[in-house]
N, CA, C, O and the ligand as a Tripos MOL2 file, in Angstrom:
@<TRIPOS>MOLECULE
protein
  229   227    58     0     0
PROTEIN
NO_CHARGES

@<TRIPOS>ATOM
      1 N           7.3040   40.5940  -11.2580 N.3       1 MET1
      2 CA          7.5790   39.3580  -11.3060 C.3       1 MET1
      3 C           6.4880   38.3180  -10.5710 C.2       1 MET1
      4 O           6.1500   38.5320   -9.4060 O.2       1 MET1
      5 N           6.0270   37.3270  -11.2270 N.am      2 ASP2
      6 CA          4.9500   36.7550  -10.7680 C.3       2 ASP2
      7 C           5.4680   35.2880   -9.9600 C.2       2 ASP2
      8 O           6.0200   34.3610  -10.5530 O.2       2 ASP2
      9 N           5.2040   35.3020   -8.6910 N.am      3 GLN3
     10 CA          5.8050   34.4690   -7.8270 C.3       3 GLN3
     11 C           4.6970   33.6220   -7.0670 C.2       3 GLN3
     12 O           4.8620   32.8540   -6.1190 O.2       3 GLN3
     13 N           3.4520   33.9840   -7.7690 N.am      4 CYS4
     14 CA          2.3690   33.4740   -6.9320 C.3       4 CYS4
     15 C           2.2030   32.0030   -6.9520 C.2       4 CYS4
     16 O           1.7560   31.4330   -5.9570 O.2       4 CYS4
     17 N           2.5690   31.2810   -8.1340 N.am      5 LYS5
     18 CA          2.3230   30.0710   -8.2140 C.3       5 LYS5
     19 C           3.3940   29.1360   -7.5730 C.2       5 LYS5
     20 O           4.6050   29.3090   -7.7060 O.2       5 LYS5
     21 N           2.8280   28.1430   -6.8740 N.am      6 GLU6
     22 CA          3.6320   27.2720   -6.0160 C.3       6 GLU6
     23 C           4.5290   26.5900   -7.0520 C.2       6 GLU6
     24 O           4.1410   26.3420   -8.1940 O.2       6 GLU6
     25 N           5.8980   26.2640   -6.5320 N.am      7 GLN7
     26 CA          6.5940   25.3610   -7.4360 C.3       7 GLN7
     27 C           6.3530   23.9900   -6.8770 C.2       7 GLN7
     28 O           6.1120   23.8770   -5.6750 O.2       7 GLN7
     29 N           6.4020   22.9220   -7.6740 N.am      8 GLU8
     30 CA          6.2920   21.5550   -7.4130 C.3       8 GLU8
     31 C           7.5610   20.8780   -7.8000 C.2       8 GLU8
     32 O           8.3180   21.3100   -8.6690 O.2       8 GLU8
     33 N           7.7680   19.7080   -7.0520 N.am      9 LEU9
     34 CA          8.8520   18.9870   -7.3720 C.3       9 LEU9
     35 C           8.5590   17.9920   -8.5990 C.2       9 LEU9
     36 O           7.6130   17.2090   -8.5020 O.2       9 LEU9
     37 N           9.1750   18.0080   -9.4870 N.am     10 CYS10
     38 CA          8.9630   16.9940  -10.7540 C.3      10 CYS10
     39 C           9.3760   15.6330  -10.2190 C.2      10 CYS10
     40 O          10.3760   15.5990   -9.5020 O.2      10 CYS10
     41 N           8.7530   14.5590  -10.4720 N.am     11 ILE11
     42 CA          9.1930   13.3660  -10.0320 C.3      11 ILE11
     43 C          10.2400   12.6320  -10.9540 C.2      11 ILE11
     44 O          10.8750   11.6180  -10.6620 O.2      11 ILE11
     45 N          10.2920   13.3800  -12.1680 N.am     12 ILE12
     46 CA         11.4100   12.7570  -13.2090 C.3      12 ILE12
     47 C          12.7470   13.3310  -12.8860 C.2      12 ILE12
     48 O          13.7130   12.6370  -12.5700 O.2      12 ILE12
     49 N          12.7560   14.5630  -12.9750 N.am     13 CYS13
     50 CA         14.0970   15.2670  -12.8250 C.3      13 CYS13
     51 C          14.5070   15.7580  -11.5160 C.2      13 CYS13
     52 O          15.6500   16.1310  -11.2490 O.2      13 CYS13
     53 N          13.3760   15.7380  -10.5950 N.am     14 GLU14
     54 CA         13.4580   16.1030   -9.3550 C.3      14 GLU14
     55 C          13.7380   17.5170   -9.0110 C.2      14 GLU14
     56 O          14.2900   17.8090   -7.9500 O.2      14 GLU14
     57 N          13.3380   18.4760   -9.9560 N.am     15 LYS15
     58 CA         13.6370   19.6550   -9.8290 C.3      15 LYS15
     59 C          12.4620   20.5810   -9.5020 C.2      15 LYS15
     60 O          11.4070   20.4870  -10.1300 O.2      15 LYS15
     61 N          12.6080   21.3120   -8.7020 N.am     16 GLU16
     62 CA         11.4020   22.4940   -8.3980 C.3      16 GLU16
     63 C          11.0360   23.2540   -9.6870 C.2      16 GLU16
     64 O          11.8540   24.0120  -10.2090 O.2      16 GLU16
     65 N           9.7930   23.0490  -10.2060 N.am     17 ARG17
     66 CA          9.3870   23.8120  -11.2510 C.3      17 ARG17
     67 C           7.9570   24.3590  -11.1350 C.2      17 ARG17
     68 O           7.0400   23.8120  -10.5220 O.2      17 ARG17
     69 N           7.8980   25.4880  -11.7940 N.am     18 ARG18
     70 CA          6.4560   26.0700  -11.7020 C.3      18 ARG18
     71 C           5.4610   25.6220  -12.8010 C.2      18 ARG18
     72 O           4.2390   25.6880  -12.6640 O.2      18 ARG18
     73 N           6.1350   25.1310  -13.9720 N.am     19 ASP19
     74 CA          5.0720   24.8620  -15.1100 C.3      19 ASP19
     75 C           5.1830   23.0370  -14.9530 C.2      19 ASP19
     76 O           5.9890   22.3280  -15.5550 O.2      19 ASP19
     77 N           4.2990   22.6510  -14.1310 N.am     20 VAL20
     78 CA          4.3660   21.3000  -14.1030 C.3      20 VAL20
     79 C           2.6420   20.8050  -14.3630 C.2      20 VAL20
     80 O           1.6580   21.4050  -13.9300 O.2      20 VAL20
     81 N           2.6470   19.7100  -15.0870 N.am     21 LEU21
     82 CA          1.5680   18.9710  -15.3270 C.3      21 LEU21
     83 C           1.2580   17.8500  -14.2820 C.2      21 LEU21
     84 O           2.1740   17.2960  -13.6750 O.2      21 LEU21
     85 N          -0.0360   17.5340  -14.0910 N.am     22 ARG22
     86 CA         -0.1280   16.3530  -13.2170 C.3      22 ARG22
     87 C          -0.7750   15.1180  -14.1260 C.2      22 ARG22
     88 O          -1.7800   15.1640  -14.8340 O.2      22 ARG22
     89 N           0.1590   13.9520  -13.8690 N.am     23 ILE23
     90 CA         -0.2000   12.9620  -14.6690 C.3      23 ILE23
     91 C          -0.2320   11.8330  -13.6530 C.2      23 ILE23
     92 O           0.7370   11.6170  -12.9260 O.2      23 ILE23
     93 N          -1.3750   11.0970  -13.6030 N.am     24 MET24
     94 CA         -1.6010   10.0840  -12.6050 C.3      24 MET24
     95 C          -1.3360   10.5500  -11.1820 C.2      24 MET24
     96 O          -0.8020    9.8450  -10.3250 O.2      24 MET24
     97 N          -1.8510   12.0780  -10.9640 N.am     25 ASP25
     98 CA         -1.5120   12.7950   -9.7260 C.3      25 ASP25
     99 C          -0.1130   13.0460   -9.4620 C.2      25 ASP25
    100 O           0.2330   13.3800   -8.3290 O.2      25 ASP25
    101 N           0.7560   12.9120  -10.4370 N.am     26 GLN26
    102 CA          2.2000   13.1140   -9.8760 C.3      26 GLN26
    103 C           2.5380   14.2330  -10.8390 C.2      26 GLN26
    104 O           2.0790   14.3140  -11.9790 O.2      26 GLN26
    105 N           3.4490   15.1600  -10.2380 N.am     27 PRO27
    106 CA          3.8070   16.3880  -10.8210 C.3      27 PRO27
    107 C           4.8570   16.1180  -11.8690 C.2      27 PRO27
    108 O           5.8350   15.5040  -11.4440 O.2      27 PRO27
    109 N           4.8700   16.4480  -13.1620 N.am     28 ILE28
    110 CA          5.7590   16.1580  -14.1830 C.3      28 ILE28
    111 C           5.8770   17.6190  -14.8920 C.2      28 ILE28
    112 O           4.9120   18.2330  -15.3460 O.2      28 ILE28
    113 N           7.2970   18.0930  -14.9080 N.am     29 CYS29
    114 CA          7.4790   19.4000  -15.3020 C.3      29 CYS29
    115 C           7.1420   19.3980  -17.0000 C.2      29 CYS29
    116 O           6.8700   18.3480  -17.5810 O.2      29 CYS29
    117 N           7.1940   20.5480  -17.6060 N.am     30 THR30
    118 CA          6.9920   20.5260  -19.0770 C.3      30 THR30
    119 C           8.0310   20.1770  -19.6010 C.2      30 THR30
    120 O           7.9250   19.7150  -20.7370 O.2      30 THR30
    121 N           9.2810   20.2540  -19.0430 N.am     31 ILE31
    122 CA         10.5270   19.9750  -19.8680 C.3      31 ILE31
    123 C          10.6140   18.4850  -20.0970 C.2      31 ILE31
    124 O          10.9810   18.0160  -21.1740 O.2      31 ILE31
    125 N          10.2370   17.6890  -18.9620 N.am     32 CYS32
    126 CA         10.2380   16.2530  -19.0410 C.3      32 CYS32
    127 C           9.0410   15.7070  -19.9030 C.2      32 CYS32
    128 O           9.1200   14.7080  -20.6180 O.2      32 CYS32
    129 N           8.0990   16.3680  -19.7690 N.am     33 GLU33
    130 CA          6.8350   16.1410  -20.5930 C.3      33 GLU33
    131 C           7.2390   16.1660  -22.1370 C.2      33 GLU33
    132 O           6.9650   15.2810  -22.9490 O.2      33 GLU33
    133 N           7.8630   17.2140  -22.3630 N.am     34 GLN34
    134 CA          8.3490   17.1500  -23.9130 C.3      34 GLN34
    135 C           9.4130   16.0170  -24.2830 C.2      34 GLN34
    136 O           9.5120   15.5190  -25.4040 O.2      34 GLN34
    137 N          10.0230   15.7560  -23.4180 N.am     35 ASP35
    138 CA         10.9130   14.5670  -23.5380 C.3      35 ASP35
    139 C          10.1570   13.3900  -23.9400 C.2      35 ASP35
    140 O          10.6140   12.5870  -24.7540 O.2      35 ASP35
    141 N           8.8780   13.2470  -23.3320 N.am     36 MET36
    142 CA          7.9980   12.1640  -23.5360 C.3      36 MET36
    143 C           7.0800   11.9590  -24.7740 C.2      36 MET36
    144 O           6.2480   11.0660  -24.9360 O.2      36 MET36
    145 N           7.4240   13.0280  -25.6550 N.am     37 VAL37
    146 CA          6.5370   13.2470  -27.0160 C.3      37 VAL37
    147 C           6.6300   12.0170  -27.6900 C.2      37 VAL37
    148 O           7.7400   11.4910  -27.7800 O.2      37 VAL37
    149 N           5.7290   11.5250  -28.1330 N.am     38 GLY38
    150 CA          5.7710   10.2450  -28.8350 C.3      38 GLY38
    151 C           5.5940    9.0340  -28.0240 C.2      38 GLY38
    152 O           5.3760    7.9350  -28.5350 O.2      38 GLY38
    153 N           5.6920    9.2410  -26.7120 N.am     39 VAL39
    154 CA          5.5380    7.9260  -25.8110 C.3      39 VAL39
    155 C           3.9100    8.2240  -25.1420 C.2      39 VAL39
    156 O           3.3850    9.2980  -24.8500 O.2      39 VAL39
    157 N           3.4580    7.0340  -25.0550 N.am     40 ARG40
    158 CA          2.1110    7.0090  -24.2560 C.3      40 ARG40
    159 C           2.6010    7.4380  -22.7650 C.2      40 ARG40
    160 O           3.2720    6.7080  -22.0360 O.2      40 ARG40
    161 N           2.1910    8.6250  -22.4660 N.am     41 VAL41
    162 CA          2.7880    9.4070  -21.1970 C.3      41 VAL41
    163 C           2.4140    8.6160  -19.8780 C.2      41 VAL41
    164 O           3.1940    8.4090  -18.9480 O.2      41 VAL41
    165 N           1.1560    8.2280  -19.9460 N.am     42 THR42
    166 CA          0.6670    7.6680  -18.8120 C.3      42 THR42
    167 C           1.2840    6.2060  -18.4970 C.2      42 THR42
    168 O           1.4500    5.7850  -17.3520 O.2      42 THR42
    169 N           1.5790    5.5420  -19.5920 N.am     43 ASP43
    170 CA          2.1120    4.1530  -19.6130 C.3      43 ASP43
    171 C           3.8020    4.6180  -19.0470 C.2      43 ASP43
    172 O           4.3830    4.0170  -18.1440 O.2      43 ASP43
    173 N           4.2330    5.4980  -19.6120 N.am     44 TRP44
    174 CA          5.7950    5.8000  -19.3740 C.3      44 TRP44
    175 C           5.9610    6.1710  -17.8760 C.2      44 TRP44
    176 O           6.9080    5.7010  -17.2450 O.2      44 TRP44
    177 N           5.0220    7.0400  -17.2660 N.am     45 VAL45
    178 CA          5.0060    7.6550  -16.1970 C.3      45 VAL45
    179 C           4.8060    6.4790  -14.9540 C.2      45 VAL45
    180 O           5.3930    6.4330  -13.8730 O.2      45 VAL45
    181 N           3.8270    5.6040  -15.4700 N.am     46 TYR46
    182 CA          3.4100    4.6400  -14.5240 C.3      46 TYR46
    183 C           4.6660    3.5220  -14.3210 C.2      46 TYR46
    184 O           4.9150    3.0840  -13.1970 O.2      46 TYR46
    185 N           5.4070    3.1160  -15.4750 N.am     47 ASP47
    186 CA          6.4590    2.3380  -15.5470 C.3      47 ASP47
    187 C           7.5070    2.9270  -14.6340 C.2      47 ASP47
    188 O           7.9840    2.2460  -13.7270 O.2      47 ASP47
    189 N           7.8880    4.2060  -14.8540 N.am     48 PHE48
    190 CA          8.9060    5.0540  -14.1310 C.3      48 PHE48
    191 C           8.4110    4.9530  -12.4770 C.2      48 PHE48
    192 O           9.1650    4.5710  -11.5820 O.2      48 PHE48
    193 N           7.2530    5.2980  -12.3110 N.am     49 TYR49
    194 CA          6.6780    5.3200  -10.9610 C.3      49 TYR49
    195 C           7.0280    4.1770  -10.1770 C.2      49 TYR49
    196 O           7.7140    4.2040   -9.1560 O.2      49 TYR49
    197 N           6.4670    3.0690  -10.7690 N.am     50 ILE50
    198 CA          6.8290    1.6880  -10.2020 C.3      50 ILE50
    199 C           8.1570    1.3240  -10.1620 C.2      50 ILE50
    200 O           8.5170    0.5710   -9.2580 O.2      50 ILE50
    201 N           9.0410    1.7650  -11.0690 N.am     51 ALA51
    202 CA         10.5010    1.4930  -10.7980 C.3      51 ALA51
    203 C          10.9790    2.2410   -9.6400 C.2      51 ALA51
    204 O          11.7110    1.6960   -8.8140 O.2      51 ALA51
    205 N          10.6090    3.4590   -9.5290 N.am     52 ARG52
    206 CA         11.0100    4.3510   -8.3880 C.3      52 ARG52
    207 C          10.5900    3.7220   -7.0380 C.2      52 ARG52
    208 O          11.4160    3.6070   -6.1330 O.2      52 ARG52
    209 N           9.3820    3.3390   -6.9090 N.am     53 LEU53
    210 CA          8.9810    2.8920   -5.7950 C.3      53 LEU53
    211 C           9.5510    1.4810   -5.2050 C.2      53 LEU53
    212 O           9.5900    1.1670   -4.0150 O.2      53 LEU53
    213 N          10.0160    0.6470   -6.4030 N.am     54 LYS54
    214 CA         10.7440   -0.5950   -6.1750 C.3      54 LYS54
    215 C          12.0410   -0.1560   -5.5920 C.2      54 LYS54
    216 O          12.5560   -0.8560   -4.7200 O.2      54 LYS54
    217 N          12.6180    0.9460   -5.9970 N.am     55 GLN55
    218 CA         13.9700    1.2930   -5.5170 C.3      55 GLN55
    219 C          13.7440    1.6710   -3.9440 C.2      55 GLN55
    220 O          14.5130    1.3050   -3.0560 O.2      55 GLN55
    221 N          12.6480    2.4080   -3.7480 N.am     56 ILE56
    222 CA         12.4750    2.7770   -2.2260 C.3      56 ILE56
    223 C          12.3180    1.5440   -1.3250 C.2      56 ILE56
    224 O          12.8250    1.4870   -0.2050 O.2      56 ILE56
    225 N          11.5760    0.5420   -1.8850 N.am     57 TRP57
    226 CA         11.2380   -0.5090   -1.1330 C.3      57 TRP57
    227 C          12.5190   -1.3740   -1.1960 C.2      57 TRP57
    228 O          12.5670   -2.4500   -0.6000 O.2      57 TRP57
    229 ZN         11.1900   17.3570  -14.7940 Zn       58 ZN58
@<TRIPOS>BOND
     1     1     2 1
     2     2     3 1
     3     3     4 2
     4     3     5 am
     5     5     6 1
     6     6     7 1
     7     7     8 2
     8     7     9 am
     9     9    10 1
    10    10    11 1
    11    11    12 2
    12    11    13 am
    13    13    14 1
    14    14    15 1
    15    15    16 2
    16    15    17 am
    17    17    18 1
    18    18    19 1
    19    19    20 2
    20    19    21 am
    21    21    22 1
    22    22    23 1
    23    23    24 2
    24    23    25 am
    25    25    26 1
    26    26    27 1
    27    27    28 2
    28    27    29 am
    29    29    30 1
    30    30    31 1
    31    31    32 2
    32    31    33 am
    33    33    34 1
    34    34    35 1
    35    35    36 2
    36    35    37 am
    37    37    38 1
    38    38    39 1
    39    39    40 2
    40    39    41 am
    41    41    42 1
    42    42    43 1
    43    43    44 2
    44    43    45 am
    45    45    46 1
    46    46    47 1
    47    47    48 2
    48    47    49 am
    49    49    50 1
    50    50    51 1
    51    51    52 2
    52    51    53 am
    53    53    54 1
    54    54    55 1
    55    55    56 2
    56    55    57 am
    57    57    58 1
    58    58    59 1
    59    59    60 2
    60    59    61 am
    61    61    62 1
    62    62    63 1
    63    63    64 2
    64    63    65 am
    65    65    66 1
    66    66    67 1
    67    67    68 2
    68    67    69 am
    69    69    70 1
    70    70    71 1
    71    71    72 2
    72    71    73 am
    73    73    74 1
    74    74    75 1
    75    75    76 2
    76    75    77 am
    77    77    78 1
    78    78    79 1
    79    79    80 2
    80    79    81 am
    81    81    82 1
    82    82    83 1
    83    83    84 2
    84    83    85 am
    85    85    86 1
    86    86    87 1
    87    87    88 2
    88    87    89 am
    89    89    90 1
    90    90    91 1
    91    91    92 2
    92    91    93 am
    93    93    94 1
    94    94    95 1
    95    95    96 2
    96    95    97 am
    97    97    98 1
    98    98    99 1
    99    99   100 2
   100    99   101 am
   101   101   102 1
   102   102   103 1
   103   103   104 2
   104   103   105 am
   105   105   106 1
   106   106   107 1
   107   107   108 2
   108   107   109 am
   109   109   110 1
   110   110   111 1
   111   111   112 2
   112   111   113 am
   113   113   114 1
   114   114   115 1
   115   115   116 2
   116   115   117 am
   117   117   118 1
   118   118   119 1
   119   119   120 2
   120   119   121 am
   121   121   122 1
   122   122   123 1
   123   123   124 2
   124   123   125 am
   125   125   126 1
   126   126   127 1
   127   127   128 2
   128   127   129 am
   129   129   130 1
   130   130   131 1
   131   131   132 2
   132   131   133 am
   133   133   134 1
   134   134   135 1
   135   135   136 2
   136   135   137 am
   137   137   138 1
   138   138   139 1
   139   139   140 2
   140   139   141 am
   141   141   142 1
   142   142   143 1
   143   143   144 2
   144   143   145 am
   145   145   146 1
   146   146   147 1
   147   147   148 2
   148   147   149 am
   149   149   150 1
   150   150   151 1
   151   151   152 2
   152   151   153 am
   153   153   154 1
   154   154   155 1
   155   155   156 2
   156   155   157 am
   157   157   158 1
   158   158   159 1
   159   159   160 2
   160   159   161 am
   161   161   162 1
   162   162   163 1
   163   163   164 2
   164   163   165 am
   165   165   166 1
   166   166   167 1
   167   167   168 2
   168   167   169 am
   169   169   170 1
   170   170   171 1
   171   171   172 2
   172   171   173 am
   173   173   174 1
   174   174   175 1
   175   175   176 2
   176   175   177 am
   177   177   178 1
   178   178   179 1
   179   179   180 2
   180   179   181 am
   181   181   182 1
   182   182   183 1
   183   183   184 2
   184   183   185 am
   185   185   186 1
   186   186   187 1
   187   187   188 2
   188   187   189 am
   189   189   190 1
   190   190   191 1
   191   191   192 2
   192   191   193 am
   193   193   194 1
   194   194   195 1
   195   195   196 2
   196   195   197 am
   197   197   198 1
   198   198   199 1
   199   199   200 2
   200   199   201 am
   201   201   202 1
   202   202   203 1
   203   203   204 2
   204   203   205 am
   205   205   206 1
   206   206   207 1
   207   207   208 2
   208   207   209 am
   209   209   210 1
   210   210   211 1
   211   211   212 2
   212   211   213 am
   213   213   214 1
   214   214   215 1
   215   215   216 2
   216   215   217 am
   217   217   218 1
   218   218   219 1
   219   219   220 2
   220   219   221 am
   221   221   222 1
   222   222   223 1
   223   223   224 2
   224   223   225 am
   225   225   226 1
   226   226   227 1
   227   227   228 2
@<TRIPOS>SUBSTRUCTURE
     1 MET1         2 RESIDUE 1 A MET
     2 ASP2         6 RESIDUE 1 A ASP
     3 GLN3        10 RESIDUE 1 A GLN
     4 CYS4        14 RESIDUE 1 A CYS
     5 LYS5        18 RESIDUE 1 A LYS
     6 GLU6        22 RESIDUE 1 A GLU
     7 GLN7        26 RESIDUE 1 A GLN
     8 GLU8        30 RESIDUE 1 A GLU
     9 LEU9        34 RESIDUE 1 A LEU
    10 CYS10       38 RESIDUE 1 A CYS
    11 ILE11       42 RESIDUE 1 A ILE
    12 ILE12       46 RESIDUE 1 A ILE
    13 CYS13       50 RESIDUE 1 A CYS
    14 GLU14       54 RESIDUE 1 A GLU
    15 LYS15       58 RESIDUE 1 A LYS
    16 GLU16       62 RESIDUE 1 A GLU
    17 ARG17       66 RESIDUE 1 A ARG
    18 ARG18       70 RESIDUE 1 A ARG
    19 ASP19       74 RESIDUE 1 A ASP
    20 VAL20       78 RESIDUE 1 A VAL
    21 LEU21       82 RESIDUE 1 A LEU
    22 ARG22       86 RESIDUE 1 A ARG
    23 ILE23       90 RESIDUE 1 A ILE
    24 MET24       94 RESIDUE 1 A MET
    25 ASP25       98 RESIDUE 1 A ASP
    26 GLN26      102 RESIDUE 1 A GLN
    27 PRO27      106 RESIDUE 1 A PRO
    28 ILE28      110 RESIDUE 1 A ILE
    29 CYS29      114 RESIDUE 1 A CYS
    30 THR30      118 RESIDUE 1 A THR
    31 ILE31      122 RESIDUE 1 A ILE
    32 CYS32      126 RESIDUE 1 A CYS
    33 GLU33      130 RESIDUE 1 A GLU
    34 GLN34      134 RESIDUE 1 A GLN
    35 ASP35      138 RESIDUE 1 A ASP
    36 MET36      142 RESIDUE 1 A MET
    37 VAL37      146 RESIDUE 1 A VAL
    38 GLY38      150 RESIDUE 1 A GLY
    39 VAL39      154 RESIDUE 1 A VAL
    40 ARG40      158 RESIDUE 1 A ARG
    41 VAL41      162 RESIDUE 1 A VAL
    42 THR42      166 RESIDUE 1 A THR
    43 ASP43      170 RESIDUE 1 A ASP
    44 TRP44      174 RESIDUE 1 A TRP
    45 VAL45      178 RESIDUE 1 A VAL
    46 TYR46      182 RESIDUE 1 A TYR
    47 ASP47      186 RESIDUE 1 A ASP
    48 PHE48      190 RESIDUE 1 A PHE
    49 TYR49      194 RESIDUE 1 A TYR
    50 ILE50      198 RESIDUE 1 A ILE
    51 ALA51      202 RESIDUE 1 A ALA
    52 ARG52      206 RESIDUE 1 A ARG
    53 LEU53      210 RESIDUE 1 A LEU
    54 LYS54      214 RESIDUE 1 A LYS
    55 GLN55      218 RESIDUE 1 A GLN
    56 ILE56      222 RESIDUE 1 A ILE
    57 TRP57      226 RESIDUE 1 A TRP
    58 ZN58       229 GROUP 0 **** ****
């Protein structure tokens, strides 16, 4: 079993995943990334991220 790769928390589904991409320096799992097919990913993530930050603030 290969456990050497560290898990990261996907900012979309908030689950620990090993297969994550980095978009705008944010970890996005491949599952969420596939949901975004057809969308301009950086725009989508940017909007999501801003919305998330507004919730926190
Ligand atoms: Zn995800």
